[in-house]
C-alpha positions in Angstrom: 22.7 149.4 -117.2 22.5 152.5 -115.3 19.8 152.9 -112.5 16.6 154.6 -113.2 16.5 158.3 -112.1 13.8 159.6 -109.7 11.1 161.4 -111.6 8.9 164.2 -110.3 5.5 162.8 -111.4 3.4 165.6 -109.6 3.7 168.7 -107.9 0.7 170.3 -106.2 0.8 173.7 -104.3 -2.6 174.7 -102.6 -3.1 178.0 -100.6 -5.7 178.6 -98.3 -6.2 180.9 -95.4 -2.8 182.0 -95.0 -1.3 178.3 -95.0 0.2 176.5 -98.0 0.1 172.6 -98.5 2.8 171.5 -100.9 2.4 167.4 -102.2 5.2 165.7 -104.3 4.9 162.6 -106.2 8.0 160.8 -107.0 8.3 157.8 -109.2 11.2 155.3 -109.4 11.4 151.9 -111.0 7.5 151.6 -111.3 6.7 152.7 -108.0 5.4 156.2 -106.8 5.5 157.7 -103.3 3.6 160.9 -102.2 5.1 163.2 -99.6 3.3 166.3 -98.1 4.0 169.2 -95.9 2.4 172.5 -95.0 3.6 175.9 -93.8 2.4 179.1 -93.1 2.0 181.1 -96.6 5.1 183.2 -97.6 7.8 182.6 -100.4 10.4 181.2 -97.7 8.0 178.8 -96.0 6.6 177.7 -99.4 9.9 176.7 -100.5 10.7 174.9 -97.2 7.3 173.3 -97.5 8.2 172.2 -101.0 11.6 170.5 -99.9 10.2 168.9 -96.8 7.5 167.3 -98.9 10.2 166.1 -101.2 12.3 164.5 -98.4 9.0 162.9 -97.2 8.4 161.3 -100.3 12.1 160.3 -100.9 12.2 158.6 -97.6 9.5 156.1 -98.5 12.1 154.8 -101.2 14.7 154.3 -98.6 15.2 151.3 -96.4 14.0 151.8 -92.8 17.3 152.3 -91.3 18.1 155.4 -93.6 16.4 158.8 -93.1 17.0 162.0 -94.8 16.1 165.3 -93.2 15.8 169.1 -94.7 18.1 171.3 -92.4 17.9 174.3 -94.7 16.1 175.4 -97.6 16.6 178.9 -99.0 16.4 181.2 -101.8 19.5 183.0 -103.0 20.0 185.5 -105.7 22.6 184.4 -108.3 23.6 186.0 -111.7 20.5 187.9 -111.7 18.2 185.1 -110.8 17.1 183.0 -107.9 18.5 179.7 -106.9 17.0 177.2 -104.2 19.9 175.8 -102.0 19.0 173.0 -99.6 20.9 171.0 -97.0 19.9 167.7 -96.5 20.9 165.3 -93.7 21.3 161.4 -94.6 21.5 159.3 -91.3 21.7 155.6 -90.6 22.7 153.7 -87.1 26.3 154.6 -88.3 26.6 157.2 -90.8 25.5 160.8 -90.7 26.3 163.0 -93.8 25.4 166.5 -95.0 24.1 167.0 -98.7 23.7 170.2 -100.4 22.0 170.6 -103.5 20.6 173.7 -105.7 18.6 174.6 -108.4 17.6 177.8 -110.5 14.4 179.2 -109.9 12.4 180.0 -113.4 9.2 180.8 -112.4 7.9 178.5 -109.9 10.4 178.6 -106.7 8.4 175.2 -105.1 9.5 173.4 -108.5 13.3 174.7 -107.8 13.0 173.4 -104.4 11.9 169.9 -105.4 15.0 169.8 -107.8 17.4 171.1 -105.4 16.5 168.3 -103.2 16.8 165.7 -105.8 20.1 167.3 -106.9 21.4 166.9 -103.2 20.4 163.6 -102.5 20.2 161.6 -105.4 23.8 160.5 -106.1 23.9 159.2 -102.6 20.7 157.7 -102.2 20.1 156.1 -105.4 22.0 153.1 -104.2 19.7 152.6 -101.3 16.6 152.9 -103.3 14.4 150.1 -102.4 
């Protein structure tokens, strides 16, 4: 039987006093984790915060010896739409890998950032999920 995929249970974006806070809740195999990130408000900063919050939530599922980090999260025009592209770094004591993912932005760039992180990380991290 195939392993259960990570699911996004909740995405919350709060804007206040020129700052943005993004909370991302992920679910896998009956467990949930919550990742949060803050940034100065702005479209690019919000996308970076959403990607960072997703990485934070995903790291809670990984064994202690493995860590993900978001190196880059950008929006890019593509075919008359916008896409979010992320570059992650997956590290352990013996391994360092770069992972790239993308997702088309429909209306909510933060949602696309979450999907882009999962697109980048899921295939490589699923076997590691605790």
